[in-house]
C-alpha positions in Angstrom: 18.9 75.2 73.5 21.1 74.9 70.5 24.1 72.5 70.8 27.6 73.7 69.7 29.0 71.8 66.8 31.7 69.2 67.5 35.3 70.6 67.0 35.8 68.0 64.3 32.8 69.3 62.4 34.1 72.8 62.6 37.5 71.7 61.3 35.9 69.8 58.5 33.9 72.9 57.3 36.9 75.2 57.6 39.1 72.8 55.6 36.3 72.4 53.0 36.1 76.2 52.6 39.9 76.4 52.3 39.9 73.6 49.7 37.1 75.3 47.7 39.0 78.5 47.7 42.2 76.8 46.5 40.3 75.1 43.7 38.6 78.3 42.7 42.0 80.0 42.6 43.4 77.2 40.4 40.5 77.4 37.9 40.9 81.2 37.8 44.6 80.8 37.1 43.9 78.2 34.5 41.7 80.5 32.5 43.3 83.9 33.1 47.0 83.0 32.7 46.4 81.8 29.2 45.8 85.4 28.1 44.0 85.9 24.9 45.0 82.5 23.7 42.6 80.5 25.9 42.3 77.9 23.2 46.0 77.0 23.8 45.0 75.4 27.1 43.2 72.7 25.1 40.5 72.5 27.6 39.2 69.2 26.3 42.5 67.5 26.8 42.9 69.0 30.3 39.3 67.9 31.2 40.1 64.4 29.9 43.2 64.2 32.0 41.4 65.6 35.1 38.5 63.1 34.8 41.0 60.3 34.1 43.0 61.2 37.2 39.9 61.1 39.3 38.9 57.7 38.0 42.4 56.3 38.5 42.4 57.7 42.1 39.0 56.5 43.0 39.2 53.2 41.2 42.8 52.1 41.9 44.8 54.3 44.3 42.3 54.8 47.1 41.2 51.1 47.2 44.8 50.0 47.2 45.6 52.3 50.0 42.5 51.2 52.0 43.3 47.5 51.4 46.9 48.0 52.5 45.8 49.9 55.7 43.2 47.2 56.4 45.8 44.4 55.9 48.2 46.1 58.2 45.5 46.2 61.0 46.4 42.5 61.7 50.0 43.4 62.7 51.0 42.3 66.1 52.3 43.8 68.3 49.8 46.7 67.9 52.5 49.4 68.5 54.0 48.5 65.1 50.8 49.1 63.3 50.9 52.9 63.0 54.5 53.1 61.9 54.0 50.5 59.2 50.8 52.1 57.9 52.5 55.5 57.8 55.5 54.0 56.0 53.3 52.3 53.5 51.3 55.5 52.7 54.5 57.6 52.4 56.1 55.0 50.2 53.1 55.0 47.9 53.1 58.8 47.8 56.8 59.1 47.0 56.6 56.4 44.4 53.6 58.0 42.7 55.4 61.4 42.6 58.6 59.9 41.3 57.0 57.6 38.7 57.3 60.0 35.7 60.9 60.6 36.6 61.7 56.9 37.1 60.0 56.1 33.7 62.0 58.9 32.0 58.9 60.6 30.6 59.9 63.8 28.7 63.4 62.8 27.8 62.5 62.4 24.1 60.5 65.6 24.0 63.5 67.5 22.9 65.9 65.1 21.4 69.6 65.6 22.3 68.8 67.9 25.2 70.8 66.4 28.1 69.5 68.8 30.6 66.1 67.2 30.6 66.0 64.7 33.5 69.8 64.8 34.0 70.0 62.8 37.3 69.9 59.1 38.3 66.3 59.2 39.6 66.4 55.5 40.5 69.2 56.0 43.0 67.4 59.0 44.5 64.2 57.1 44.8 66.0 54.1 46.5 67.8 56.5 48.9 64.5 58.1 49.9 62.9 54.7 50.4 65.8 53.5 52.5 65.7 56.6 54.7 61.9 56.5 55.0 62.0 52.8 56.1 65.0 53.4 58.4 62.8 56.1 60.0 59.9 53.7 60.3 62.2 51.1 61.8 63.5 53.6 64.3 60.0 54.7 65.4 58.8 51.1 65.6 61.9 50.1 67.7 61.4 53.1 70.0 57.7 52.2 70.5 58.6 48.6 71.2 61.2 49.7 73.8 58.9 52.2 75.4 56.2 49.5 75.6 58.6 47.0 77.2 59.8 49.6 79.6 56.3 50.6 80.7 55.5 46.9 81.3 58.6 46.4 83.4 57.9 49.5 85.6 54.2 48.4 86.0 55.3 45.2 87.8 
């Protein structure tokens, strides 16, 4: 008798198929949206950037995220572990996305054009970080209170 696959296995394959479809759509768009001037894409530069991004991710970002998560495994009390790990991951993601804006890349592309990167991105990033960690502190405090309450009612 054949066993049914585990639900996690089915989810994996469904998400793999969705991911493959999204990548195929992206490659289709990359090639067809250039119209007759496919050479304008500069496929060699795009491929260099793509491979470089993979190497930076696999060689730097993923190991750093894994080391941070592993380091936070030693946090006591244990109810604080998940909020701190989520906060660390989200902080890294927000910082990675904001990095080009924080560095001001693109401002000199069109000299004198003040509409390029017109905001104070440092204050925006600091605000997002403060709100994120305020949320982490709120969740951590709520979890600590809930744990303390459950211990008191168990007595």
